[in-house]
mmCIF file as gemmi writes it, N, C-alpha and C atoms, coordinates in Angstrom:
data_model
loop_
_atom_site.group_PDB
_atom_site.id
_atom_site.type_symbol
_atom_site.label_atom_id
_atom_site.label_alt_id
_atom_site.label_comp_id
_atom_site.label_asym_id
_atom_site.label_entity_id
_atom_site.label_seq_id
_atom_site.pdbx_PDB_ins_code
_atom_site.Cartn_x
_atom_site.Cartn_y
_atom_site.Cartn_z
_atom_site.occupancy
_atom_site.B_iso_or_equiv
_atom_site.pdbx_formal_charge
_atom_site.auth_seq_id
_atom_site.auth_asym_id
_atom_site.pdbx_PDB_model_num
ATOM 1 N N . MET Axp A 1 ? 21.999 -4.711 1.626 1 0 ? 1 A 1
ATOM 2 C CA . MET Axp A 1 ? 20.965 -4.004 1.514 1 0 ? 1 A 1
ATOM 3 C C . MET Axp A 1 ? 21.332 -2.813 2.055 1 0 ? 1 A 1
ATOM 4 N N . LYS Axp A 2 ? 20.853 -1.434 1.421 1 0 ? 2 A 1
ATOM 5 C CA . LYS Axp A 2 ? 20.856 -0.13 2.007 1 0 ? 2 A 1
ATOM 6 C C . LYS Axp A 2 ? 19.492 0.163 2.83 1 0 ? 2 A 1
ATOM 7 N N . ASN Axp A 3 ? 19.82 1.091 3.682 1 0 ? 3 A 1
ATOM 8 C CA . ASN Axp A 3 ? 18.755 1.733 4.278 1 0 ? 3 A 1
ATOM 9 C C . ASN Axp A 3 ? 18.228 3.242 3.253 1 0 ? 3 A 1
ATOM 10 N N . TYR Axp A 4 ? 17.074 3.168 3.596 1 0 ? 4 A 1
ATOM 11 C CA . TYR Axp A 4 ? 16.492 4.552 2.658 1 0 ? 4 A 1
ATOM 12 C C . TYR Axp A 4 ? 15.408 5.21 3.722 1 0 ? 4 A 1
ATOM 13 N N . GLU Axp A 5 ? 15.007 6.235 3.14 1 0 ? 5 A 1
ATOM 14 C CA . GLU Axp A 5 ? 14.099 6.87 3.852 1 0 ? 5 A 1
ATOM 15 C C . GLU Axp A 5 ? 12.811 7.079 3.21 1 0 ? 5 A 1
ATOM 16 N N . LEU Axp A 6 ? 11.776 6.692 3.495 1 0 ? 6 A 1
ATOM 17 C CA . LEU Axp A 6 ? 10.509 6.872 3.084 1 0 ? 6 A 1
ATOM 18 C C . LEU Axp A 6 ? 9.685 8.149 3.425 1 0 ? 6 A 1
ATOM 19 N N . LEU Axp A 7 ? 9.312 9.249 3.048 1 0 ? 7 A 1
ATOM 20 C CA . LEU Axp A 7 ? 8.287 10.295 3.198 1 0 ? 7 A 1
ATOM 21 C C . LEU Axp A 7 ? 7.282 9.918 2.727 1 0 ? 7 A 1
ATOM 22 N N . THR Axp A 8 ? 6.052 9.729 3.214 1 0 ? 8 A 1
ATOM 23 C CA . THR Axp A 8 ? 4.756 9.803 2.321 1 0 ? 8 A 1
ATOM 24 C C . THR Axp A 8 ? 4.062 10.588 3.135 1 0 ? 8 A 1
ATOM 25 N N . VAL Axp A 9 ? 3.124 11.151 2.047 1 0 ? 9 A 1
ATOM 26 C CA . VAL Axp A 9 ? 2.099 12.146 2.045 1 0 ? 9 A 1
ATOM 27 C C . VAL Axp A 9 ? 0.682 11.135 2.151 1 0 ? 9 A 1
ATOM 28 N N . PHE Axp A 10 ? -0.176 10.895 2.988 1 0 ? 10 A 1
ATOM 29 C CA . PHE Axp A 10 ? -1.491 10.461 2.784 1 0 ? 10 A 1
ATOM 30 C C . PHE Axp A 10 ? -2.547 11.254 2.546 1 0 ? 10 A 1
ATOM 31 N N . LYS Axp A 11 ? -3.83 10.863 1.593 1 0 ? 11 A 1
ATOM 32 C CA . LYS Axp A 11 ? -4.741 11.843 1.901 1 0 ? 11 A 1
ATOM 33 C C . LYS Axp A 11 ? -5.418 12.437 3.198 1 0 ? 11 A 1
ATOM 34 N N . PRO Axp A 12 ? -5.839 13.476 3.521 1 0 ? 12 A 1
ATOM 35 C CA . PRO Axp A 12 ? -6.429 13.697 4.791 1 0 ? 12 A 1
ATOM 36 C C . PRO Axp A 12 ? -7.96 13.304 4.993 1 0 ? 12 A 1
ATOM 37 N N . SER Axp A 13 ? -8.445 12.672 4.229 1 0 ? 13 A 1
ATOM 38 C CA . SER Axp A 13 ? -9.771 12.255 4.246 1 0 ? 13 A 1
ATOM 39 C C . SER Axp A 13 ? -9.689 10.966 4.97 1 0 ? 13 A 1
ATOM 40 N N . LEU Axp A 14 ? -8.556 10.099 5.282 1 0 ? 14 A 1
ATOM 41 C CA . LEU Axp A 14 ? -8.554 8.7 5.836 1 0 ? 14 A 1
ATOM 42 C C . LEU Axp A 14 ? -8.392 8.947 7.139 1 0 ? 14 A 1
ATOM 43 N N . ASP Axp A 15 ? -9.521 8.184 7.998 1 0 ? 15 A 1
ATOM 44 C CA . ASP Axp A 15 ? -9.427 8.033 9.204 1 0 ? 15 A 1
ATOM 45 C C . ASP Axp A 15 ? -8.089 7.187 10.078 1 0 ? 15 A 1
ATOM 46 N N . SER Axp A 16 ? -8.262 7.261 11.267 1 0 ? 16 A 1
ATOM 47 C CA . SER Axp A 16 ? -6.843 6.753 11.912 1 0 ? 16 A 1
ATOM 48 C C . SER Axp A 16 ? -6.942 5.269 11.422 1 0 ? 16 A 1
ATOM 49 N N . GLU Axp A 17 ? -7.668 4.231 11.301 1 0 ? 17 A 1
ATOM 50 C CA . GLU Axp A 17 ? -7.759 2.993 11.111 1 0 ? 17 A 1
ATOM 51 C C . GLU Axp A 17 ? -7.334 2.87 9.791 1 0 ? 17 A 1
ATOM 52 N N . GLU Axp A 18 ? -8.164 3.838 8.865 1 0 ? 18 A 1
ATOM 53 C CA . GLU Axp A 18 ? -7.582 3.817 7.43 1 0 ? 18 A 1
ATOM 54 C C . GLU Axp A 18 ? -5.899 4.081 7.14 1 0 ? 18 A 1
ATOM 55 N N . LEU Axp A 19 ? -5.542 5.023 7.919 1 0 ? 19 A 1
ATOM 56 C CA . LEU Axp A 19 ? -4.234 5.608 7.864 1 0 ? 19 A 1
ATOM 57 C C . LEU Axp A 19 ? -3.436 4.389 8.221 1 0 ? 19 A 1
ATOM 58 N N . ASP Axp A 20 ? -3.614 3.631 9.326 1 0 ? 20 A 1
ATOM 59 C CA . ASP Axp A 20 ? -2.854 2.321 9.879 1 0 ? 20 A 1
ATOM 60 C C . ASP Axp A 20 ? -2.761 1.519 8.981 1 0 ? 20 A 1
ATOM 61 N N . LYS Axp A 21 ? -3.975 0.8 8.052 1 0 ? 21 A 1
ATOM 62 C CA . LYS Axp A 21 ? -4.019 -0.123 7.089 1 0 ? 21 A 1
ATOM 63 C C . LYS Axp A 21 ? -3.185 0.312 6.177 1 0 ? 21 A 1
ATOM 64 N N . ALA Axp A 22 ? -3.132 1.455 5.64 1 0 ? 22 A 1
ATOM 65 C CA . ALA Axp A 22 ? -2.116 2.178 4.485 1 0 ? 22 A 1
ATOM 66 C C . ALA Axp A 22 ? -0.841 1.961 5.145 1 0 ? 22 A 1
ATOM 67 N N . VAL Axp A 23 ? -0.492 2.192 6.075 1 0 ? 23 A 1
ATOM 68 C CA . VAL Axp A 23 ? 0.914 2.15 6.48 1 0 ? 23 A 1
ATOM 69 C C . VAL Axp A 23 ? 1.504 0.853 6.508 1 0 ? 23 A 1
ATOM 70 N N . GLU Axp A 24 ? 0.412 0.122 7.313 1 0 ? 24 A 1
ATOM 71 C CA . GLU Axp A 24 ? 0.739 -1.462 6.883 1 0 ? 24 A 1
ATOM 72 C C . GLU Axp A 24 ? 0.936 -2.045 5.725 1 0 ? 24 A 1
ATOM 73 N N . LYS Axp A 25 ? -0.092 -1.68 4.704 1 0 ? 25 A 1
ATOM 74 C CA . LYS Axp A 25 ? 0.083 -2.155 3.626 1 0 ? 25 A 1
ATOM 75 C C . LYS Axp A 25 ? 1.624 -1.837 2.589 1 0 ? 25 A 1
ATOM 76 N N . ILE Axp A 26 ? 2.052 -0.821 3.246 1 0 ? 26 A 1
ATOM 77 C CA . ILE Axp A 26 ? 3.301 -0.45 2.624 1 0 ? 26 A 1
ATOM 78 C C . ILE Axp A 26 ? 4.48 -1.259 2.977 1 0 ? 26 A 1
ATOM 79 N N . THR Axp A 27 ? 4.192 -1.466 4.567 1 0 ? 27 A 1
ATOM 80 C CA . THR Axp A 27 ? 5.209 -2.388 5.417 1 0 ? 27 A 1
ATOM 81 C C . THR Axp A 27 ? 5.304 -3.707 4.852 1 0 ? 27 A 1
ATOM 82 N N . GLU Axp A 28 ? 4.09 -4.307 4.693 1 0 ? 28 A 1
ATOM 83 C CA . GLU Axp A 28 ? 3.778 -5.719 3.768 1 0 ? 28 A 1
ATOM 84 C C . GLU Axp A 28 ? 4.558 -5.78 2.462 1 0 ? 28 A 1
ATOM 85 N N . GLU Axp A 29 ? 4.411 -5.006 1.72 1 0 ? 29 A 1
ATOM 86 C CA . GLU Axp A 29 ? 4.878 -4.781 0.268 1 0 ? 29 A 1
ATOM 87 C C . GLU Axp A 29 ? 6.331 -4.757 0.575 1 0 ? 29 A 1
ATOM 88 N N . ILE Axp A 30 ? 7.022 -4.134 1.467 1 0 ? 30 A 1
ATOM 89 C CA . ILE Axp A 30 ? 8.496 -4.053 1.339 1 0 ? 30 A 1
ATOM 90 C C . ILE Axp A 30 ? 8.974 -5.173 1.903 1 0 ? 30 A 1
ATOM 91 N N . THR Axp A 31 ? 8.289 -6.183 2.752 1 0 ? 31 A 1
ATOM 92 C CA . THR Axp A 31 ? 8.748 -7.489 3.125 1 0 ? 31 A 1
ATOM 93 C C . THR Axp A 31 ? 8.334 -8.261 2.311 1 0 ? 31 A 1
ATOM 94 N N . SER Axp A 32 ? 7.86 -8.277 1.345 1 0 ? 32 A 1
ATOM 95 C CA . SER Axp A 32 ? 7.339 -8.996 0 1 0 ? 32 A 1
ATOM 96 C C . SER Axp A 32 ? 8.492 -8.847 -0.778 1 0 ? 32 A 1
ATOM 97 N N . TYR Axp A 33 ? 9.499 -7.567 -0.923 1 0 ? 33 A 1
ATOM 98 C CA . TYR Axp A 33 ? 10.552 -7.249 -1.564 1 0 ? 33 A 1
ATOM 99 C C . TYR Axp A 33 ? 11.897 -7.98 -0.74 1 0 ? 33 A 1
ATOM 100 N N . GLN Axp A 34 ? 11.67 -8.874 0.363 1 0 ? 34 A 1
ATOM 101 C CA . GLN Axp A 34 ? 12.745 -9.242 0.918 1 0 ? 34 A 1
ATOM 102 C C . GLN Axp A 34 ? 13.221 -7.941 1.627 1 0 ? 34 A 1
ATOM 103 N N . GLY Axp A 35 ? 12.589 -6.917 2.073 1 0 ? 35 A 1
ATOM 104 C CA . GLY Axp A 35 ? 13.156 -5.864 2.797 1 0 ? 35 A 1
ATOM 105 C C . GLY Axp A 35 ? 12.463 -5.857 4.249 1 0 ? 35 A 1
ATOM 106 N N . SER Axp A 36 ? 12.975 -4.764 4.989 1 0 ? 36 A 1
ATOM 107 C CA . SER Axp A 36 ? 12.383 -4.946 6.145 1 0 ? 36 A 1
ATOM 108 C C . SER Axp A 36 ? 12.497 -3.208 6.622 1 0 ? 36 A 1
ATOM 109 N N . VAL Axp A 37 ? 11.598 -3.063 7.619 1 0 ? 37 A 1
ATOM 110 C CA . VAL Axp A 37 ? 11.043 -1.633 8.032 1 0 ? 37 A 1
ATOM 111 C C . VAL Axp A 37 ? 11.996 -1.82 9.597 1 0 ? 37 A 1
ATOM 112 N N . VAL Axp A 38 ? 12.724 -0.268 9.59 1 0 ? 38 A 1
ATOM 113 C CA . VAL Axp A 38 ? 13.528 -0.334 10.638 1 0 ? 38 A 1
ATOM 114 C C . VAL Axp A 38 ? 12.966 0.487 11.666 1 0 ? 38 A 1
ATOM 115 N N . SER Axp A 39 ? 12.058 1.655 11.195 1 0 ? 39 A 1
ATOM 116 C CA . SER Axp A 39 ? 11.347 2.384 12.089 1 0 ? 39 A 1
ATOM 117 C C . SER Axp A 39 ? 10.291 3.145 11.349 1 0 ? 39 A 1
ATOM 118 N N . ILE Axp A 40 ? 9.006 3.509 12.113 1 0 ? 40 A 1
ATOM 119 C CA . ILE Axp A 40 ? 8.051 4.286 11.315 1 0 ? 40 A 1
ATOM 120 C C . ILE Axp A 40 ? 7.631 5.226 12.374 1 0 ? 40 A 1
ATOM 121 N N . ASP Axp A 41 ? 7.467 6.533 11.833 1 0 ? 41 A 1
ATOM 122 C CA . ASP Axp A 41 ? 7.131 7.486 12.69 1 0 ? 41 A 1
ATOM 123 C C . ASP Axp A 41 ? 6.015 8.284 12.009 1 0 ? 41 A 1
ATOM 124 N N . LYS Axp A 42 ? 4.757 8.126 12.371 1 0 ? 42 A 1
ATOM 125 C CA . LYS Axp A 42 ? 3.607 8.931 12.092 1 0 ? 42 A 1
ATOM 126 C C . LYS Axp A 42 ? 3.533 10.329 12.779 1 0 ? 42 A 1
ATOM 127 N N . MET Axp A 43 ? 3.886 11.056 11.591 1 0 ? 43 A 1
ATOM 128 C CA . MET Axp A 43 ? 4.2 12.812 12.062 1 0 ? 43 A 1
ATOM 129 C C . MET Axp A 43 ? 2.917 13.352 12.236 1 0 ? 43 A 1
ATOM 130 N N . GLY Axp A 44 ? 1.771 12.839 11.745 1 0 ? 44 A 1
ATOM 131 C CA . GLY Axp A 44 ? 0.247 13.683 11.921 1 0 ? 44 A 1
ATOM 132 C C . GLY Axp A 44 ? -0.027 14.367 10.73 1 0 ? 44 A 1
ATOM 133 N N . ARG Axp A 45 ? -1.223 15.18 10.749 1 0 ? 45 A 1
ATOM 134 C CA . ARG Axp A 45 ? -1.713 15.897 9.991 1 0 ? 45 A 1
ATOM 135 C C . ARG Axp A 45 ? -0.983 17.164 9.832 1 0 ? 45 A 1
ATOM 136 N N . LYS Axp A 46 ? -0.732 17.755 8.789 1 0 ? 46 A 1
ATOM 137 C CA . LYS Axp A 46 ? 0.185 18.741 8.483 1 0 ? 46 A 1
ATOM 138 C C . LYS Axp A 46 ? -0.158 19.565 7.263 1 0 ? 46 A 1
ATOM 139 N N . LYS Axp A 47 ? 0.029 20.985 7.3 1 0 ? 47 A 1
ATOM 140 C CA . LYS Axp A 47 ? -0.731 21.63 6.021 1 0 ? 47 A 1
ATOM 141 C C . LYS Axp A 47 ? 0.414 21.476 4.949 1 0 ? 47 A 1
ATOM 142 N N . LEU Axp A 48 ? 0.079 21.402 3.773 1 0 ? 48 A 1
ATOM 143 C CA . LEU Axp A 48 ? 0.762 21.515 2.735 1 0 ? 48 A 1
ATOM 144 C C . LEU Axp A 48 ? 1.419 22.733 2.019 1 0 ? 48 A 1
ATOM 145 N N . ALA Axp A 49 ? 2.24 23.084 1.72 1 0 ? 49 A 1
ATOM 146 C CA . ALA Axp A 49 ? 3.084 24.202 0.927 1 0 ? 49 A 1
ATOM 147 C C . ALA Axp A 49 ? 2.024 24.579 -0.016 1 0 ? 49 A 1
ATOM 148 N N . TYR Axp A 50 ? 1.323 23.728 -1.237 1 0 ? 50 A 1
ATOM 149 C CA . TYR Axp A 50 ? 0.33 23.981 -2.088 1 0 ? 50 A 1
ATOM 150 C C . TYR Axp A 50 ? -0.495 22.649 -2.092 1 0 ? 50 A 1
ATOM 151 N N . ASP Axp A 51 ? -1.492 23.094 -2.983 1 0 ? 51 A 1
ATOM 152 C CA . ASP Axp A 51 ? -2.703 22.111 -2.961 1 0 ? 51 A 1
ATOM 153 C C . ASP Axp A 51 ? -1.918 20.809 -3.971 1 0 ? 51 A 1
ATOM 154 N N . VAL Axp A 52 ? -2.541 19.776 -3.518 1 0 ? 52 A 1
ATOM 155 C CA . VAL Axp A 52 ? -1.613 18.431 -4.404 1 0 ? 52 A 1
ATOM 156 C C . VAL Axp A 52 ? -3.089 17.758 -4.217 1 0 ? 52 A 1
ATOM 157 N N . GLN Axp A 53 ? -3.526 17.597 -5.518 1 0 ? 53 A 1
ATOM 158 C CA . GLN Axp A 53 ? -4.655 17.07 -5.972 1 0 ? 53 A 1
ATOM 159 C C . GLN Axp A 53 ? -5.889 17.232 -5.389 1 0 ? 53 A 1
ATOM 160 N N . GLY Axp A 54 ? -6.047 18.821 -5.094 1 0 ? 54 A 1
ATOM 161 C CA . GLY Axp A 54 ? -7.061 19.492 -4.289 1 0 ? 54 A 1
ATOM 162 C C . GLY Axp A 54 ? -6.999 19.219 -2.719 1 0 ? 54 A 1
ATOM 163 N N . TYR Axp A 55 ? -6.145 18.766 -2.337 1 0 ? 55 A 1
ATOM 164 C CA . TYR Axp A 55 ? -5.986 18.91 -0.822 1 0 ? 55 A 1
ATOM 165 C C . TYR Axp A 55 ? -5.089 19.724 -0.555 1 0 ? 55 A 1
ATOM 166 N N . ARG Axp A 56 ? -5.587 20.439 0.664 1 0 ? 56 A 1
ATOM 167 C CA . ARG Axp A 56 ? -4.606 21.504 1.39 1 0 ? 56 A 1
ATOM 168 C C . ARG Axp A 56 ? -3.744 21.011 2.679 1 0 ? 56 A 1
ATOM 169 N N . ASP Axp A 57 ? -4.03 19.855 2.959 1 0 ? 57 A 1
ATOM 170 C CA . ASP Axp A 57 ? -3.062 18.971 4.255 1 0 ? 57 A 1
ATOM 171 C C . ASP Axp A 57 ? -3.122 17.857 3.929 1 0 ? 57 A 1
ATOM 172 N N . GLY Axp A 58 ? -2.359 17.131 4.684 1 0 ? 58 A 1
ATOM 173 C CA . GLY Axp A 58 ? -2.279 15.692 4.815 1 0 ? 58 A 1
ATOM 174 C C . GLY Axp A 58 ? -1.429 14.829 5.784 1 0 ? 58 A 1
ATOM 175 N N . PHE Axp A 59 ? -1.721 13.547 5.951 1 0 ? 59 A 1
ATOM 176 C CA . PHE Axp A 59 ? -0.975 12.969 7.035 1 0 ? 59 A 1
ATOM 177 C C . PHE Axp A 59 ? 0.312 12.358 6.545 1 0 ? 59 A 1
ATOM 178 N N . PHE Axp A 60 ? 1.488 12.628 6.992 1 0 ? 60 A 1
ATOM 179 C CA . PHE Axp A 60 ? 2.67 12.391 6.775 1 0 ? 60 A 1
ATOM 180 C C . PHE Axp A 60 ? 3.34 11.345 7.849 1 0 ? 60 A 1
ATOM 181 N N . ALA Axp A 61 ? 3.928 10.213 7.114 1 0 ? 61 A 1
ATOM 182 C CA . ALA Axp A 61 ? 4.7 9.293 7.629 1 0 ? 61 A 1
ATOM 183 C C . ALA Axp A 61 ? 5.869 9.167 7.067 1 0 ? 61 A 1
ATOM 184 N N . ASN Axp A 62 ? 6.944 9.173 8.125 1 0 ? 62 A 1
ATOM 185 C CA . ASN Axp A 62 ? 8.339 8.605 7.465 1 0 ? 62 A 1
ATOM 186 C C . ASN Axp A 62 ? 8.935 7.448 8.024 1 0 ? 62 A 1
ATOM 187 N N . LEU Axp A 63 ? 9.171 6.614 7.173 1 0 ? 63 A 1
ATOM 188 C CA . LEU Axp A 63 ? 9.353 5.401 7.584 1 0 ? 63 A 1
ATOM 189 C C . LEU Axp A 63 ? 10.877 5.089 6.9 1 0 ? 63 A 1
ATOM 190 N N . ILE Axp A 64 ? 11.917 4.286 7.78 1 0 ? 64 A 1
ATOM 191 C CA . ILE Axp A 64 ? 13.348 3.871 7.66 1 0 ? 64 A 1
ATOM 192 C C . ILE Axp A 64 ? 13.263 2.592 7.348 1 0 ? 64 A 1
ATOM 193 N N . VAL Axp A 65 ? 13.589 2.098 5.791 1 0 ? 65 A 1
ATOM 194 C CA . VAL Axp A 65 ? 13.594 0.955 5.424 1 0 ? 65 A 1
ATOM 195 C C . VAL Axp A 65 ? 14.646 0.259 4.855 1 0 ? 65 A 1
ATOM 196 N N . SER Axp A 66 ? 14.706 -0.884 4.663 1 0 ? 66 A 1
ATOM 197 C CA . SER Axp A 66 ? 15.939 -1.75 4.227 1 0 ? 66 A 1
ATOM 198 C C . SER Axp A 66 ? 15.471 -2.494 2.805 1 0 ? 66 A 1
ATOM 199 N N . VAL Axp A 67 ? 15.753 -2.132 2.017 1 0 ? 67 A 1
ATOM 200 C CA . VAL Axp A 67 ? 15.346 -2.537 0.74 1 0 ? 67 A 1
ATOM 201 C C . VAL Axp A 67 ? 16.242 -3.091 -0.301 1 0 ? 67 A 1
ATOM 202 N N . PRO Axp A 68 ? 16.384 -4.167 -0.898 1 0 ? 68 A 1
ATOM 203 C CA . PRO Axp A 68 ? 17.031 -4.774 -2.007 1 0 ? 68 A 1
ATOM 204 C C . PRO Axp A 68 ? 17.201 -3.49 -3.021 1 0 ? 68 A 1
ATOM 205 N N . ALA Axp A 69 ? 18.293 -3.071 -3.696 1 0 ? 69 A 1
ATOM 206 C CA . ALA Axp A 69 ? 18.466 -2.037 -4.899 1 0 ? 69 A 1
ATOM 207 C C . ALA Axp A 69 ? 17.522 -2.35 -6.032 1 0 ? 69 A 1
ATOM 208 N N . GLU Axp A 70 ? 17.677 -3.715 -6.379 1 0 ? 70 A 1
ATOM 209 C CA . GLU Axp A 70 ? 16.781 -4.186 -7.332 1 0 ? 70 A 1
ATOM 210 C C . GLU Axp A 70 ? 15.328 -4.354 -7.504 1 0 ? 70 A 1
ATOM 211 N N . SER Axp A 71 ? 14.786 -3.994 -6.328 1 0 ? 71 A 1
ATOM 212 C CA . SER Axp A 71 ? 13.306 -4.185 -5.852 1 0 ? 71 A 1
ATOM 213 C C . SER Axp A 71 ? 12.745 -2.387 -6.139 1 0 ? 71 A 1
ATOM 214 N N . ILE Axp A 72 ? 13.468 -1.406 -5.855 1 0 ? 72 A 1
ATOM 215 C CA . ILE Axp A 72 ? 13.392 -0.135 -5.739 1 0 ? 72 A 1
ATOM 216 C C . ILE Axp A 72 ? 12.219 0.221 -6.61 1 0 ? 72 A 1
ATOM 217 N N . VAL Axp A 73 ? 12.803 0.387 -7.811 1 0 ? 73 A 1
ATOM 218 C CA . VAL Axp A 73 ? 11.849 0.576 -9.165 1 0 ? 73 A 1
ATOM 219 C C . VAL Axp A 73 ? 10.461 0.011 -9.152 1 0 ? 73 A 1
ATOM 220 N N . GLU Axp A 74 ? 10.365 -1.226 -8.994 1 0 ? 74 A 1
ATOM 221 C CA . GLU Axp A 74 ? 8.962 -1.758 -8.963 1 0 ? 74 A 1
ATOM 222 C C . GLU Axp A 74 ? 8.1 -1.127 -7.459 1 0 ? 74 A 1
ATOM 223 N N . PHE Axp A 75 ? 9.026 -0.94 -6.289 1 0 ? 75 A 1
ATOM 224 C CA . PHE Axp A 75 ? 8.217 -0.463 -5.297 1 0 ? 75 A 1
ATOM 225 C C . PHE Axp A 75 ? 7.79 0.931 -5.206 1 0 ? 75 A 1
ATOM 226 N N . LYS Axp A 76 ? 8.304 2.113 -5.987 1 0 ? 76 A 1
ATOM 227 C CA . LYS Axp A 76 ? 8.288 3.188 -6.46 1 0 ? 76 A 1
ATOM 228 C C . LYS Axp A 76 ? 7.286 3.053 -7.198 1 0 ? 76 A 1
ATOM 229 N N . ARG Axp A 77 ? 7.204 2.039 -8.244 1 0 ? 77 A 1
ATOM 230 C CA . ARG Axp A 77 ? 5.914 2.293 -9.338 1 0 ? 77 A 1
ATOM 231 C C . ARG Axp A 77 ? 4.454 1.812 -8.391 1 0 ? 77 A 1
ATOM 232 N N . ASN Axp A 78 ? 4.635 0.85 -7.547 1 0 ? 78 A 1
ATOM 233 C CA . ASN Axp A 78 ? 3.379 0.496 -6.79 1 0 ? 78 A 1
ATOM 234 C C . ASN Axp A 78 ? 2.957 1.881 -5.877 1 0 ? 78 A 1
ATOM 235 N N . LEU Axp A 79 ? 3.876 2.528 -5.603 1 0 ? 79 A 1
ATOM 236 C CA . LEU Axp A 79 ? 3.546 3.57 -4.397 1 0 ? 79 A 1
ATOM 237 C C . LEU Axp A 79 ? 2.748 4.849 -5.183 1 0 ? 79 A 1
ATOM 238 N N . LYS Axp A 80 ? 3.37 4.969 -6.707 1 0 ? 80 A 1
ATOM 239 C CA . LYS Axp A 80 ? 2.517 5.818 -7.469 1 0 ? 80 A 1
ATOM 240 C C . LYS Axp A 80 ? 1.17 5.334 -7.855 1 0 ? 80 A 1
ATOM 241 N N . LEU Axp A 81 ? 0.919 4.081 -8.049 1 0 ? 81 A 1
ATOM 242 C CA . LEU Axp A 81 ? -0.392 3.483 -8.031 1 0 ? 81 A 1
ATOM 243 C C . LEU Axp A 81 ? -1.399 3.305 -6.724 1 0 ? 81 A 1
ATOM 244 N N . ASN Axp A 82 ? -0.935 3.483 -5.794 1 0 ? 82 A 1
ATOM 245 C CA . ASN Axp A 82 ? -1.556 3.751 -4.549 1 0 ? 82 A 1
ATOM 246 C C . ASN Axp A 82 ? -2.449 5.062 -4.38 1 0 ? 82 A 1
ATOM 247 N N . ASP Axp A 83 ? -3.726 4.724 -4.406 1 0 ? 83 A 1
ATOM 248 C CA . ASP Axp A 83 ? -4.804 5.953 -4.348 1 0 ? 83 A 1
ATOM 249 C C . ASP Axp A 83 ? -4.541 6.356 -2.879 1 0 ? 83 A 1
ATOM 250 N N . ASN Axp A 84 ? -4.361 6.214 -1.924 1 0 ? 84 A 1
ATOM 251 C CA . ASN Axp A 84 ? -4.249 6.809 -0.578 1 0 ? 84 A 1
ATOM 252 C C . ASN Axp A 84 ? -2.971 7.852 -0.504 1 0 ? 84 A 1
ATOM 253 N N . VAL Axp A 85 ? -1.894 7.456 -1.249 1 0 ? 85 A 1
ATOM 254 C CA . VAL Axp A 85 ? -0.568 8.203 -1.054 1 0 ? 85 A 1
ATOM 255 C C . VAL Axp A 85 ? -0.761 9.378 -2.329 1 0 ? 85 A 1
ATOM 256 N N . LEU Axp A 86 ? -0.74 10.776 -1.678 1 0 ? 86 A 1
ATOM 257 C CA . LEU Axp A 86 ? -0.627 12.029 -2.486 1 0 ? 86 A 1
ATOM 258 C C . LEU Axp A 86 ? 0.823 12.23 -3.247 1 0 ? 86 A 1
ATOM 259 N N . ARG Axp A 87 ? 1.753 12.15 -2.304 1 0 ? 87 A 1
ATOM 260 C CA . ARG Axp A 87 ? 3.187 12.33 -2.788 1 0 ? 87 A 1
ATOM 261 C C . ARG Axp A 87 ? 4.074 11.517 -1.716 1 0 ? 87 A 1
ATOM 262 N N . PHE Axp A 88 ? 5.112 11.083 -2.207 1 0 ? 88 A 1
ATOM 263 C CA . PHE Axp A 88 ? 6.218 10.542 -1.631 1 0 ? 88 A 1
ATOM 264 C C . PHE Axp A 88 ? 7.605 10.666 -2.209 1 0 ? 88 A 1
ATOM 265 N N . MET Axp A 89 ? 8.676 10.565 -0.821 1 0 ? 89 A 1
ATOM 266 C CA . MET Axp A 89 ? 9.917 10.717 -1.567 1 0 ? 89 A 1
ATOM 267 C C . MET Axp A 89 ? 10.631 9.814 -0.822 1 0 ? 89 A 1
ATOM 268 N N . PHE Axp A 90 ? 11.815 9.282 -1.756 1 0 ? 90 A 1
ATOM 269 C CA . PHE Axp A 90 ? 12.473 8.049 -1.446 1 0 ? 90 A 1
ATOM 270 C C . PHE Axp A 90 ? 13.779 8.391 -1.512 1 0 ? 90 A 1
ATOM 271 N N . LEU Axp A 91 ? 14.628 8.541 -0.217 1 0 ? 91 A 1
ATOM 272 C CA . LEU Axp A 91 ? 16.181 8.718 -0.236 1 0 ? 91 A 1
ATOM 273 C C . LEU Axp A 91 ? 17.282 7.946 0.388 1 0 ? 91 A 1
ATOM 274 N N . GLU Axp A 92 ? 18.008 7.87 -0.284 1 0 ? 92 A 1
ATOM 275 C CA . GLU Axp A 92 ? 18.974 6.777 0.279 1 0 ? 92 A 1
ATOM 276 C C . GLU Axp A 92 ? 19.446 7.809 1.577 1 0 ? 92 A 1
ATOM 277 N N . VAL Axp A 93 ? 19.729 6.645 2.843 1 0 ? 93 A 1
ATOM 278 C CA . VAL Axp A 93 ? 20.246 7.457 4.133 1 0 ? 93 A 1
ATOM 279 C C . VAL Axp A 93 ? 21.755 6.884 4.066 1 0 ? 93 A 1
ATOM 280 N N . SER Axp A 94 ? 22.546 8.346 4.086 1 0 ? 94 A 1
ATOM 281 C CA . SER Axp A 94 ? 23.899 8.124 4.207 1 0 ? 94 A 1
ATOM 282 C C . SER Axp A 94 ? 24.513 7.238 5.423 1 0 ? 94 A 1
ATOM 283 N N . LYS Axp A 95 ? 25.879 7.028 5.556 1 0 ? 95 A 1
ATOM 284 C CA . LYS Axp A 95 ? 26.292 6.012 6.536 1 0 ? 95 A 1
ATOM 285 C C . LYS Axp A 95 ? 26.27 7.29 8.014 1 0 ? 95 A 1
ATOM 286 N N . LYS Axp A 96 ? 26.751 8.441 7.657 1 0 ? 96 A 1
ATOM 287 C CA . LYS Axp A 96 ? 26.79 9.604 8.601 1 0 ? 96 A 1
ATOM 288 C C . LYS Axp A 96 ? 25.463 9.545 9.237 1 0 ? 96 A 1
ATOM 289 N N . ALA Axp A 97 ? 24.227 9.66 8.676 1 0 ? 97 A 1
ATOM 290 C CA . ALA Axp A 97 ? 22.973 9.689 9.352 1 0 ? 97 A 1
ATOM 291 C C . ALA Axp A 97 ? 22.805 8.491 10.388 1 0 ? 97 A 1
ATOM 292 N N . GLN Axp A 98 ? 23.247 7.247 9.676 1 0 ? 98 A 1
ATOM 293 C CA . GLN Axp A 98 ? 22.741 6.137 10.132 1 0 ? 98 A 1
ATOM 294 C C . GLN Axp A 98 ? 23.599 6.157 11.736 1 0 ? 98 A 1
ATOM 295 N N . THR Axp A 99 ? 24.82 6.417 11.685 1 0 ? 99 A 1
ATOM 296 C CA . THR Axp A 99 ? 25.327 6.381 13.049 1 0 ? 99 A 1
ATOM 297 C C . THR Axp A 99 ? 24.896 7.246 13.929 1 0 ? 99 A 1
ATOM 298 N N . VAL Axp A 100 ? 24.344 8.473 13.703 1 0 ? 100 A 1
ATOM 299 C CA . VAL Axp A 100 ? 23.665 9.377 14.672 1 0 ? 100 A 1
ATOM 300 C C . VAL Axp A 100 ? 22.336 8.754 15.433 1 0 ? 100 A 1
């Protein structure tokens, strides 16, 4: 399995409990695909460069995950269907970045 970086922007209307539940839901989904979460970094509320779905800011969370390659398409589709997620970026982590 390869490591991937998942940067997720959540709606700013979520309180801290709802944000924790949203991140937990993503981690549970990753484990349901026989993946694992290497690290979670909740970066807090930040201003967006432009309005996204009428929101000017959002809660950012950065997850390093290990997911089987055949599950990525289905996982991305489920992230698009999640109402609490405004945007997400899913990138493969290079071997150089893993060693640093």
